[in-house]
Every structure is written in C-alpha cells, then in structure tokens.
Backbone bond lengths (Angstrom), bond angles and torsions (degrees), N, CA, C in turn:
res aa  C-N    CA-C-N  psi(-1)  N-CA   C-N-CA  omega(-1)  CA-C   N-CA-C  phi
1 M - - - 1.457 - - 1.518 110.10 -
2 P 1.326 119.37 119.32 1.463 119.69 174.71 1.524 110.46 -75.05
3 V 1.311 117.07 139.43 1.465 122.02 174.85 1.527 107.25 -101.69
4 I 1.331 115.74 121.32 1.465 121.78 -173.75 1.528 109.70 -122.01
5 D 1.313 115.91 124.89 1.468 120.81 167.46 1.525 105.82 -90.39
6 C 1.320 116.83 107.32 1.463 119.30 -168.51 1.526 113.34 -93.07
7 H 1.349 117.59 19.86 1.467 117.17 177.45 1.525 110.37 -161.64
8 H 1.320 115.55 106.74 1.463 119.52 170.65 1.526 107.76 -152.69
9 H 1.333 114.19 171.82 1.463 121.65 -179.08 1.527 109.06 -131.27
10 V 1.311 116.11 166.02 1.468 123.36 164.30 1.520 106.73 -140.40
11 W 1.321 116.19 155.55 1.466 118.46 173.53 1.521 110.99 -162.84
12 W 1.316 113.04 157.32 1.453 123.66 174.11 1.529 106.24 -122.18
13 V 1.330 117.01 112.91 1.456 120.13 -167.75 1.529 113.22 -68.31
14 Q 1.327 117.72 -28.59 1.465 118.93 178.03 1.524 111.08 -74.38
15 K 1.296 116.44 -30.54 1.461 120.77 -179.14 1.525 111.93 -77.27
16 R 1.336 116.02 -45.25 1.461 121.16 -177.89 1.519 108.60 -142.77
17 P 1.319 117.95 93.79 1.474 120.27 -176.15 1.525 111.95 -62.74
18 H 1.307 114.25 144.49 1.459 121.44 173.19 1.523 108.38 -108.24
19 H 1.302 115.02 150.36 1.464 120.52 177.99 1.523 107.96 -122.90
20 F 1.313 115.05 88.94 1.449 120.09 -177.68 1.522 110.42 -79.13
21 P 1.344 117.61 151.19 1.465 119.87 175.97 1.529 110.51 -55.20
22 P 1.320 118.32 142.37 1.471 120.67 -179.73 1.520 113.33 -54.13
23 S 1.340 117.04 -31.84 1.464 120.05 -178.88 1.526 112.69 -65.56
24 W 1.332 117.48 -15.36 1.455 120.81 179.48 1.525 112.56 -80.51
25 G 1.324 118.34 -12.37 1.453 120.35 -176.23 1.519 111.45 76.74
26 T 1.331 116.92 -158.40 1.469 121.51 -172.97 1.527 113.76 -120.16
27 S 1.321 118.47 3.00 1.469 119.45 -173.47 1.527 113.66 -67.01
28 L 1.330 117.44 -19.37 1.469 120.24 178.68 1.526 112.51 -90.93
29 D 1.323 116.98 -0.21 1.468 121.02 -177.60 1.526 110.95 -83.76
30 R 1.311 115.36 57.43 1.467 122.08 174.60 1.515 108.26 -153.95
31 D 1.309 116.50 172.60 1.455 120.20 179.88 1.531 110.98 -70.65
32 F 1.326 115.58 140.47 1.457 123.44 169.95 1.521 106.04 -130.56
33 T 1.316 117.37 113.34 1.458 122.46 -168.41 1.529 111.13 -118.98
34 P 1.336 117.16 166.48 1.463 118.88 174.41 1.527 113.02 -56.72
35 D 1.331 117.36 -34.57 1.464 119.41 178.54 1.518 111.85 -66.56
36 D 1.345 117.19 -30.73 1.464 120.28 175.46 1.522 111.42 -69.22
37 F 1.327 115.88 -35.44 1.464 121.03 -173.28 1.521 112.66 -83.73
38 R 1.326 116.84 -29.67 1.465 120.92 -172.13 1.530 113.21 -55.03
39 P 1.341 120.18 -47.85 1.476 118.27 179.79 1.523 113.63 -64.83
40 E 1.327 117.71 -30.82 1.465 120.32 176.47 1.528 110.44 -64.74
41 L 1.336 116.17 -43.32 1.458 120.52 179.35 1.522 111.07 -63.84
42 R 1.328 115.34 -42.92 1.462 119.60 -179.32 1.526 110.39 -62.62
43 A 1.337 116.90 -43.63 1.465 120.50 -178.80 1.524 111.70 -65.64
44 A 1.341 117.22 -31.35 1.461 121.52 -178.40 1.523 112.87 -87.73
45 G 1.325 118.10 -6.20 1.463 120.65 -179.13 1.515 113.27 72.59
46 I 1.335 116.74 32.50 1.469 122.15 -179.56 1.527 108.99 -92.81
47 D 1.324 116.41 129.76 1.460 121.52 -175.04 1.521 113.64 -85.59
48 G 1.316 117.67 -31.77 1.458 119.91 -176.20 1.512 110.62 -162.28
49 T 1.337 115.23 169.26 1.468 120.24 -176.23 1.520 110.70 -139.07
50 I 1.323 114.01 166.38 1.460 121.95 168.38 1.522 107.17 -117.73
51 L 1.312 115.65 121.61 1.461 123.27 -178.95 1.520 108.78 -88.77
52 V 1.327 116.61 123.94 1.462 122.48 -172.06 1.523 110.29 -114.21
53 Q 1.335 115.73 137.71 1.464 120.80 -179.23 1.518 111.55 -52.21
54 S 1.341 115.32 144.84 1.457 120.25 175.34 1.521 111.52 -117.54
55 L 1.338 116.12 -10.25 1.461 122.45 177.01 1.523 108.98 -131.67
56 D 1.321 117.52 147.71 1.464 121.10 173.05 1.521 107.16 -79.72
57 S 1.346 114.67 79.81 1.461 120.96 -169.48 1.524 110.19 -148.78
58 T 1.321 116.18 126.06 1.463 120.49 175.11 1.519 110.84 -66.22
59 D 1.337 117.06 -37.74 1.468 120.16 -179.69 1.518 111.31 -61.23
60 E 1.339 116.75 -41.72 1.456 118.94 177.89 1.528 110.63 -62.62
61 T 1.337 116.82 -41.57 1.459 120.24 179.74 1.520 111.47 -59.61
62 L 1.319 117.01 -44.02 1.469 120.37 178.34 1.523 110.77 -63.65
63 E 1.322 116.74 -40.81 1.463 120.74 177.14 1.521 110.57 -62.03
64 Y 1.321 117.01 -43.47 1.458 120.83 179.41 1.528 111.57 -62.81
65 L 1.310 116.63 -40.98 1.465 119.80 179.43 1.522 111.07 -66.10
66 D 1.321 117.34 -38.19 1.469 120.19 175.44 1.527 110.11 -63.68
67 L 1.337 117.24 -41.26 1.463 120.71 177.33 1.526 111.01 -61.82
68 A 1.326 115.75 -42.14 1.465 119.58 -179.43 1.523 111.47 -61.50
69 D 1.327 116.41 -32.06 1.465 120.16 179.92 1.521 112.46 -72.92
70 T 1.336 117.23 -20.16 1.472 120.29 -174.75 1.522 113.14 -118.68
71 T 1.332 117.40 -1.87 1.467 121.56 -178.32 1.518 108.64 -117.06
72 G 1.312 116.46 113.55 1.456 120.95 -169.86 1.506 115.01 -58.55
73 F 1.339 117.68 -36.50 1.461 117.83 -173.78 1.519 113.36 -80.13
74 I 1.336 119.71 -15.27 1.462 121.17 -179.64 1.527 108.61 -82.51
75 R 1.325 115.77 105.18 1.465 120.41 -176.36 1.535 112.04 -81.33
76 A 1.342 117.41 -28.59 1.464 119.94 -174.34 1.519 109.27 -162.99
77 V 1.342 114.63 167.61 1.465 122.14 -177.47 1.525 109.27 -130.02
78 V 1.327 115.90 135.42 1.464 122.72 165.80 1.529 105.89 -103.82
79 G 1.316 116.49 111.73 1.456 120.86 -173.11 1.514 113.19 -106.55
80 W 1.327 115.13 -154.32 1.458 121.77 -177.36 1.520 108.91 -138.97
81 V 1.329 115.74 141.79 1.466 122.69 170.24 1.532 106.96 -137.02
82 P 1.336 117.87 157.42 1.481 120.43 -175.44 1.523 112.42 -77.32
83 M 1.311 116.47 82.10 1.463 121.13 -174.28 1.522 113.68 -69.50
84 A 1.326 117.63 -19.75 1.466 119.07 178.87 1.520 112.25 -73.95
85 D 1.327 117.04 -12.31 1.469 123.34 -179.31 1.525 107.77 -123.23
86 P 1.336 119.00 95.67 1.470 120.28 -173.42 1.527 113.75 -57.04
87 A 1.325 118.08 -39.06 1.465 119.60 -179.72 1.525 110.66 -64.80
88 A 1.339 116.35 -45.12 1.461 120.00 178.42 1.524 111.24 -66.50
89 C 1.319 116.36 -35.71 1.464 120.77 178.12 1.529 110.40 -63.22
90 E 1.326 115.77 -46.42 1.468 119.61 179.77 1.518 111.13 -60.15
91 K 1.328 116.40 -41.57 1.468 120.90 179.56 1.528 110.63 -65.25
92 A 1.336 116.32 -43.46 1.462 120.10 -179.80 1.523 111.18 -63.96
93 L 1.321 117.24 -44.14 1.465 120.27 -179.82 1.524 111.09 -63.79
94 A 1.324 116.79 -37.44 1.464 119.89 177.76 1.525 110.86 -63.13
95 S 1.333 116.37 -41.67 1.464 119.73 -179.01 1.527 111.49 -69.91
96 L 1.334 116.76 -27.44 1.459 120.66 -177.93 1.524 113.36 -90.26
97 R 1.322 117.02 -6.85 1.467 120.16 -175.04 1.536 112.96 -55.00
98 P 1.336 119.35 -38.66 1.474 118.37 -179.98 1.528 113.91 -70.78
99 R 1.307 117.91 -14.31 1.465 120.69 -176.79 1.525 108.53 -83.66
100 R 1.320 115.52 93.26 1.457 120.85 -169.20 1.530 113.45 -68.36
101 K 1.338 117.37 -18.29 1.464 118.74 -179.81 1.526 112.89 -84.20
102 L 1.323 117.90 -1.66 1.462 119.88 173.30 1.525 108.13 -78.67
103 V 1.334 116.89 114.97 1.465 120.16 -175.93 1.529 112.65 -114.65
104 G 1.331 117.02 -12.14 1.455 119.13 -177.46 1.507 112.13 -164.67
105 V 1.326 114.80 174.32 1.470 122.71 -178.44 1.524 107.69 -134.73
106 R 1.334 114.82 138.96 1.461 120.17 174.81 1.521 109.33 -132.61
107 H 1.326 115.57 137.57 1.462 122.69 170.06 1.522 106.56 -118.63
108 L 1.329 117.06 140.42 1.460 121.02 -175.50 1.527 110.16 -78.36
109 I 1.333 114.93 74.79 1.470 119.70 -178.01 1.521 111.94 -64.52
110 N 1.336 116.76 -21.74 1.465 119.49 -179.84 1.525 112.42 -64.78
111 F 1.345 117.45 -18.63 1.457 120.86 178.26 1.527 112.65 -102.42
112 E 1.335 117.29 1.90 1.461 120.29 178.60 1.535 109.65 -81.03
113 P 1.345 118.15 133.40 1.467 119.43 178.69 1.525 113.76 -65.86
114 D 1.333 116.98 -26.75 1.463 120.84 179.35 1.524 109.19 -91.53
115 P 1.330 118.91 112.20 1.466 119.82 -179.29 1.531 112.75 -65.31
116 N 1.342 116.27 -18.01 1.466 120.87 178.57 1.526 112.04 -99.53
117 W 1.312 116.59 26.15 1.467 121.34 -178.43 1.531 111.45 -53.04
118 L 1.309 117.05 -42.21 1.467 120.82 -178.29 1.520 112.84 -63.39
119 L 1.330 117.43 -21.75 1.460 121.39 -175.57 1.530 112.35 -96.36
120 Q 1.322 117.86 0.11 1.460 120.12 175.76 1.533 109.32 -63.14
121 P 1.334 118.91 143.17 1.471 120.96 -175.10 1.526 113.83 -54.54
122 G 1.334 117.19 -43.40 1.460 119.05 179.82 1.511 112.51 -63.74
123 V 1.326 116.28 -41.45 1.461 120.34 179.05 1.528 110.39 -67.21
124 Q 1.322 116.53 -38.08 1.460 119.51 176.88 1.531 111.56 -60.48
125 A 1.324 116.44 -39.56 1.469 120.09 176.51 1.520 110.24 -62.59
126 A 1.340 116.74 -39.89 1.464 120.21 178.96 1.529 111.06 -67.22
127 L 1.329 117.19 -38.71 1.458 119.92 177.75 1.526 111.20 -61.45
128 D 1.314 116.06 -35.66 1.460 119.00 177.27 1.528 110.79 -65.79
129 M 1.330 116.66 -33.36 1.463 120.40 175.68 1.529 110.38 -65.57
130 L 1.334 116.87 -42.01 1.464 119.94 177.31 1.526 110.17 -61.35
131 R 1.331 115.26 -43.03 1.467 119.94 179.39 1.516 110.87 -58.29
132 R 1.328 116.00 -47.72 1.463 119.53 -178.08 1.526 112.13 -68.14
133 A 1.326 116.86 -27.65 1.466 120.98 178.63 1.527 112.38 -82.89
134 G 1.336 117.36 -6.81 1.457 120.47 -179.27 1.514 113.96 74.02
135 L 1.341 116.50 24.76 1.452 121.10 -179.93 1.529 110.53 -96.20
136 V 1.318 115.96 149.16 1.456 122.89 177.82 1.530 109.09 -82.49
137 L 1.329 116.58 142.03 1.457 121.89 170.51 1.525 108.02 -97.69
138 E 1.338 116.20 124.29 1.460 120.96 176.12 1.522 109.73 -109.66
139 V 1.328 116.47 143.21 1.461 120.84 -175.73 1.525 110.64 -143.28
140 I 1.354 114.84 150.15 1.468 121.51 172.21 1.520 107.85 -117.58
141 P 1.314 118.81 89.20 1.470 119.91 176.06 1.527 110.04 -85.81
142 N 1.320 116.80 112.85 1.460 120.87 -176.81 1.523 113.85 -99.13
143 T 1.341 117.02 -8.71 1.463 120.23 -178.76 1.521 109.27 -131.58
144 E 1.329 115.40 164.17 1.464 120.33 178.50 1.531 111.79 -59.00
145 P 1.356 120.75 -46.29 1.470 119.62 178.20 1.524 112.98 -63.79
146 Q 1.338 117.71 -37.42 1.466 119.09 177.57 1.525 110.98 -63.37
147 M 1.319 116.59 -43.33 1.465 119.76 178.29 1.525 110.72 -63.75
148 A 1.320 116.83 -39.17 1.465 119.62 179.02 1.524 110.69 -60.50
149 S 1.325 117.57 -38.94 1.468 119.84 179.79 1.524 110.87 -69.78
150 V 1.333 117.15 -35.21 1.467 120.30 176.23 1.523 110.07 -63.16
151 L 1.323 116.74 -44.89 1.459 120.62 179.81 1.524 111.30 -61.78
152 E 1.333 116.67 -40.93 1.455 119.74 179.35 1.528 110.81 -66.84
153 A 1.322 117.06 -41.51 1.474 120.22 177.80 1.528 110.57 -61.25
154 A 1.336 116.93 -41.15 1.464 120.45 179.22 1.518 111.50 -66.93
155 R 1.333 117.30 -36.05 1.473 120.32 177.46 1.524 111.01 -66.11
156 R 1.317 116.96 -40.40 1.464 120.72 -177.64 1.526 112.37 -66.97
157 M 1.330 117.25 -29.02 1.469 120.70 -178.24 1.520 109.16 -128.49
158 P 1.323 116.50 80.02 1.464 119.57 -173.97 1.523 114.45 -67.18
159 D 1.343 118.50 -13.82 1.458 119.06 176.27 1.526 112.21 -104.04
160 L 1.332 117.50 15.03 1.454 122.42 169.19 1.526 107.91 -95.50
161 A 1.328 117.39 120.02 1.466 120.84 177.84 1.523 109.07 -73.04
162 V 1.327 116.08 125.75 1.466 122.66 -178.93 1.518 108.44 -120.00
163 V 1.332 116.02 131.61 1.465 121.23 179.39 1.518 109.30 -119.49
164 L 1.338 116.18 117.16 1.450 121.82 174.34 1.524 109.10 -77.03
165 N 1.311 116.85 123.74 1.455 120.00 176.53 1.528 110.26 -80.63
166 H 1.329 115.62 146.99 1.459 123.07 165.59 1.533 113.81 56.97
167 L 1.354 115.14 44.15 1.464 121.12 177.15 1.523 113.59 57.52
168 G 1.342 116.46 21.32 1.460 118.99 178.73 1.515 113.86 67.37
169 R 1.330 117.19 26.95 1.464 125.66 178.82 1.536 112.19 60.09
170 P 1.350 116.38 70.71 1.464 118.78 174.89 1.526 110.14 -66.46
171 P 1.334 117.90 148.15 1.468 120.46 -176.90 1.529 112.09 -81.57
172 V 1.333 115.84 57.67 1.465 120.48 -176.59 1.526 112.18 -64.76
173 P 1.346 119.37 -48.66 1.470 117.80 -177.34 1.521 112.94 -60.80
174 E 1.329 116.06 -30.08 1.464 120.73 -178.60 1.535 112.94 -89.83
175 S 1.340 116.02 -2.66 1.474 121.34 -173.44 1.528 110.41 53.09
176 G 1.338 116.06 36.83 1.457 121.26 -178.80 1.521 112.57 -93.10
177 W 1.327 115.51 -176.54 1.470 120.39 -178.65 1.524 111.22 -144.54
178 E 1.313 117.58 -60.08 1.461 121.49 179.27 1.533 109.87 -95.58
179 P 1.354 116.51 150.84 1.470 129.72 5.10 1.521 113.96 -85.04
180 W 1.339 117.15 0.49 1.462 119.64 -176.95 1.521 111.96 -53.57
181 A 1.320 117.33 -47.63 1.463 120.70 -173.44 1.523 111.73 -61.11
182 S 1.329 117.05 -43.49 1.467 120.10 -179.92 1.528 111.00 -67.69
183 Q 1.321 116.79 -36.49 1.465 118.75 179.73 1.525 111.52 -70.32
184 I 1.328 117.75 -31.00 1.466 120.24 174.28 1.529 110.04 -64.61
185 V 1.310 117.18 -40.33 1.469 120.51 176.61 1.527 110.03 -61.93
186 Q 1.328 116.85 -43.77 1.467 120.76 177.87 1.526 111.27 -62.34
187 A 1.332 116.67 -42.32 1.466 120.36 179.23 1.522 110.80 -63.63
188 A 1.326 116.53 -43.03 1.457 120.35 -178.28 1.522 112.36 -65.54
189 A 1.336 116.81 -23.37 1.466 120.17 177.93 1.524 112.09 -72.69
190 L 1.329 117.78 -10.99 1.464 122.55 179.28 1.526 108.35 -98.57
191 P 1.335 118.90 112.25 1.469 120.91 -172.47 1.524 114.18 -62.62
192 N 1.344 118.02 -20.28 1.452 120.03 -177.88 1.517 113.24 -87.65
193 V 1.332 118.39 3.74 1.459 122.14 -177.69 1.529 110.19 -106.53
194 S 1.331 116.10 132.75 1.465 123.28 172.47 1.524 108.19 -123.48
195 V 1.326 116.49 173.17 1.458 119.66 -175.97 1.527 110.21 -142.10
196 K 1.334 115.51 146.03 1.453 120.96 176.64 1.525 110.08 -94.27
197 L 1.314 115.46 131.99 1.458 122.52 175.85 1.526 107.20 -83.97
198 S 1.323 114.44 86.56 1.462 121.89 -176.80 1.514 107.44 -159.67
199 V 1.332 116.10 176.40 1.462 120.64 176.15 1.525 109.20 -128.77
200 G 1.331 115.79 143.27 1.453 121.80 -175.06 1.513 113.32 -96.65
201 G 1.329 114.78 175.10 1.448 120.87 -176.36 1.503 114.30 -60.00
202 D 1.338 116.95 -33.47 1.463 119.85 -179.21 1.519 111.48 -65.10
203 V 1.341 116.77 -25.83 1.464 121.28 177.43 1.529 110.52 -89.39
204 V 1.339 116.79 -52.11 1.470 119.15 -171.14 1.526 112.15 -69.30
205 S 1.324 117.53 -20.53 1.463 119.21 179.23 1.518 112.33 -72.32
206 R 1.335 117.27 -12.79 1.478 120.16 -178.59 1.528 112.19 -131.08
207 W 1.330 116.96 20.78 1.466 120.45 -173.59 1.516 109.18 -154.83
208 Q 1.323 117.50 137.11 1.455 122.35 173.85 1.522 109.33 -91.17
209 W 1.335 115.86 133.71 1.453 120.91 -174.93 1.525 111.44 -50.20
210 S 1.324 115.68 129.21 1.464 123.14 172.93 1.518 107.49 -143.55
211 T 1.315 115.79 112.09 1.459 119.70 179.82 1.528 110.57 -58.66
212 E 1.304 117.28 -38.75 1.463 119.82 -177.89 1.524 111.37 -69.03
213 Q 1.326 118.06 -36.44 1.462 119.78 -179.82 1.527 112.30 -69.31
214 I 1.317 116.80 -29.98 1.467 118.75 -178.43 1.527 112.13 -92.46
215 R 1.318 117.04 -8.19 1.459 120.43 -172.35 1.532 112.86 -57.46
216 R 1.324 118.15 -46.11 1.470 118.30 -175.06 1.519 111.82 -66.64
217 Y 1.330 116.90 -29.27 1.464 119.83 177.29 1.534 110.00 -72.06
218 A 1.323 116.11 -43.42 1.464 119.88 178.21 1.527 110.62 -63.55
219 E 1.314 116.80 -43.74 1.466 119.59 -179.24 1.521 111.37 -64.79
220 H 1.321 117.26 -36.75 1.467 120.57 177.64 1.532 109.77 -61.27
221 A 1.334 116.52 -44.97 1.467 119.98 178.56 1.524 111.02 -64.63
222 L 1.322 117.34 -41.90 1.459 120.49 -178.47 1.527 111.35 -66.41
223 V 1.320 117.07 -39.00 1.466 120.21 179.69 1.519 110.71 -62.32
224 H 1.321 117.23 -43.39 1.468 120.06 -172.52 1.528 112.83 -88.36
225 F 1.323 118.24 -36.57 1.464 119.53 178.83 1.522 111.35 -84.44
226 G 1.323 117.40 -32.55 1.449 120.30 -171.19 1.516 109.94 80.25
227 A 1.318 115.77 153.91 1.457 120.46 -175.74 1.525 112.89 -60.81
228 D 1.325 117.67 -26.06 1.459 120.32 -177.35 1.520 113.35 -75.27
229 R 1.354 117.36 -2.58 1.463 120.03 174.80 1.532 111.86 -130.13
230 V 1.334 116.20 22.86 1.464 122.34 176.03 1.518 108.37 -124.08
231 M 1.346 116.76 136.86 1.466 121.57 -175.16 1.524 110.32 -131.46
232 A 1.315 116.51 132.64 1.458 121.88 177.77 1.523 110.52 -71.26
233 A 1.332 116.00 135.48 1.456 121.07 -177.03 1.523 109.31 -152.07
234 S 1.331 116.20 138.40 1.469 119.11 -176.07 1.522 113.71 -90.06
235 N 1.329 116.92 -35.79 1.464 122.45 -170.29 1.526 110.98 63.60
236 W 1.327 117.38 35.83 1.470 122.09 171.93 1.527 108.85 -68.78
237 P 1.320 121.14 140.80 1.462 127.17 0.05 1.529 114.30 -92.10
238 V 1.349 118.06 0.11 1.465 119.72 -176.13 1.523 110.76 -58.49
239 V 1.332 116.77 -36.73 1.465 120.07 -177.05 1.529 111.99 -64.77
240 L 1.325 117.85 -16.41 1.463 120.59 178.41 1.526 112.09 -63.93
241 L 1.334 116.87 -15.34 1.461 119.97 173.82 1.523 111.70 -63.33
242 S 1.335 116.86 -22.51 1.468 119.53 -175.67 1.518 113.57 -114.99
243 G 1.324 118.35 -13.61 1.463 119.52 -178.30 1.512 111.27 175.62
244 G 1.332 116.50 174.95 1.451 121.06 177.98 1.518 111.72 -76.63
245 F 1.330 116.78 156.58 1.461 120.10 -177.30 1.520 111.75 -59.48
246 Q 1.329 117.60 -47.50 1.467 119.64 -177.11 1.521 110.77 -63.52
247 E 1.328 117.32 -38.89 1.464 120.66 177.10 1.522 110.72 -59.45
248 V 1.332 115.74 -45.02 1.465 120.22 -178.05 1.525 110.60 -67.90
249 W 1.332 117.34 -47.72 1.470 119.39 -177.16 1.528 111.07 -65.78
250 N 1.328 116.73 -40.15 1.465 118.87 175.64 1.526 111.01 -63.72
251 G 1.343 116.38 -34.87 1.456 120.19 177.06 1.518 111.90 -64.36
252 I 1.343 115.97 -40.76 1.463 119.32 177.08 1.524 110.10 -62.23
253 G 1.334 115.58 -41.56 1.458 118.78 176.43 1.519 112.38 -61.17
254 D 1.329 116.23 -39.74 1.465 120.56 178.85 1.525 111.44 -65.32
255 L 1.335 116.49 -35.16 1.465 120.02 177.60 1.529 111.60 -64.41
256 C 1.327 116.29 -22.41 1.474 120.93 179.74 1.526 112.29 -96.42
257 A 1.320 117.88 1.29 1.463 120.86 -171.45 1.519 112.90 -62.50
258 G 1.333 117.42 -30.00 1.458 119.82 -178.26 1.514 114.59 -83.54
259 L 1.321 117.09 -1.28 1.459 121.12 -179.55 1.522 110.70 -82.66
260 T 1.320 116.60 163.87 1.458 120.05 172.33 1.524 108.95 -70.51
261 A 1.324 116.01 166.23 1.461 120.21 179.37 1.528 110.87 -58.82
262 R 1.323 116.98 -40.84 1.469 119.54 179.70 1.521 110.91 -65.97
263 E 1.330 116.74 -40.58 1.460 120.19 179.93 1.522 111.46 -66.54
264 R 1.332 117.36 -40.78 1.473 120.20 177.12 1.520 110.14 -61.50
265 A 1.334 116.06 -42.51 1.465 119.80 178.93 1.523 110.79 -61.15
266 A 1.327 116.72 -36.69 1.467 120.17 178.39 1.516 110.69 -64.37
267 V 1.329 117.68 -52.03 1.464 121.02 -176.40 1.521 111.14 -64.29
268 L 1.322 117.28 -38.89 1.464 120.90 -174.49 1.522 113.83 -84.32
269 G 1.321 118.26 -1.84 1.454 117.27 177.79 1.509 116.52 178.90
270 D 1.338 117.34 -42.78 1.460 119.10 -172.11 1.525 112.30 -64.43
271 T 1.338 117.92 -37.38 1.461 119.82 179.23 1.523 110.70 -63.98
272 A 1.327 117.02 -43.51 1.462 120.00 177.92 1.531 110.58 -62.85
273 M 1.316 117.75 -41.11 1.469 120.22 179.05 1.523 110.34 -58.35
274 R 1.339 116.55 -39.56 1.463 119.92 -178.69 1.521 112.39 -76.71
275 V 1.339 117.33 -49.03 1.462 120.97 -175.30 1.532 110.60 -60.80
276 Y 1.338 116.45 -41.29 1.463 120.25 -176.35 1.529 112.88 -95.53
277 K 1.328 116.19 2.63 1.476 121.35 178.35 1.520 111.25 54.32
278 L 1.324 115.76 48.24 1.468 120.90 -178.57 1.532 110.45 -75.92
C-alpha cells in the first residue's frame, strides 16, 4: 500500500512572496523547501506526495512541475491556470499538456469576493476545458455560499472530478456543526466529489491541533463519503500553525484507526492514487 500525503506546498519567499492574512502571524514568512520536508516524510513513512499550488500563478505552477521532475517523492502537481479568461486558460492548458505530472488545477476561490466565482460563464467554460483534459478541480470553500457554488459546479459537470480541500472548512474553532454538516452530506451525494482529510489555514490559524476535537468532523465525512472518496493530507507547512507535522500526521492516522484495513489503505493512499491517476 503506498502512503500518499496528497496536499502540501513549498515556497521561497524571496523568489515569490506570499501575503498571508494578518491573523496567521509571521511564522510562515520563510522558505519551506523539499529538503525541509523530506525528513518529515521519511519519519512518517510516507511514500509520495502531491504538491499543490499556493499562489494563483502560472510561474509557480511551472516551478512546481520542474521540482516534481527532480524530486523523487513528489508524485504529481495540482497547479493553476487563468480560469477567469477562457482564451488564456485554453492556451495555458495546451502549453502544459506535455507535463504529465500535472493532475489538477486549483484557484483560491476562498479569496474571491464573489462567492459564485465558479459559476461565472467564463469560469464555467474553463471548467469544461479541465473536464475534457481529464484534470481534477480542487477548491477551498471556506463559507456556506462558496460551498454552495462548488456543489452547483459539480452538479453541472458530473464527469468533472472535484476535490474539496481541508474537509470543506469544518467549524472546528467555533465548535460548530451546521451548515457545514448538511453541505458535506450534499457533497457526498455527488459521485464526482471527493474530500481531503486535512485542515486549512482558516482553521489552523485560530486553533491548536487536537485529534479529538476534529474527530467528529472527520467521522462525519468518512460516513457519508466513504473511504474511497477521502484522502489523507497534511497541508504542510500551513498546518504548522496548529501543531508539528508528526503530531498532525499521526492524528490523521488515529482518525482512521476504526476503519478496516482496506479502508485505511484507501484513505492513506489508494484513493489518491485513483483520483489523481498516479
């Protein structure tokens, strides 16, 4: 069974500055490189990873793809293309077609002022291009309206694979439940939607990692999606805002402890291998 961490980032701040929300503090304002991550992966027994865009930038995507070609543990890349401009999107996808490690595209919809950004006509045309190219659409819906637009986009294109990042932003810091719980049920009813068992910056920036506090949210996702549509993901280095990598990865493993051996294998790697066609 391959063990896959299906969500992490790297960056060099002098090369491509990041502008994190002020609430995140300054601890991420330094370089995080494959060499920094490699010993963590080795200690956790992780065989491979999926490197996910951290900026809405074509240059970053090209850099990530070059890294994937020279870094053994990076199995694939989820990059970025300009989906708001269908002509530019088509051109970008054509240029990226030879890069076989590109498996998906993500746009940071959580920072878009329009919660229905995904449903804009130009973006819809771009999503159809992703569908025809066999690429996965990844999204971070942090609010109820953003999640609603993701669900509608997935309904409109049932053969477009959609991956919800970070459990669809469960209200862990607030100890809340609805409307997140009902929207997870709605998402799970769509066969083309999968979810990452991870937590995003909006959560970890205001919460210290607790496996027990996140357990009911993870179990809710596992019950409704099933292990074959749930994927373990660390969100390194962003998750370091809430805890150490080994603590988080061991916590994810603990969340899967009640599953059967086959189900654990799915969450810890087999689902990612299938969804991303690794």
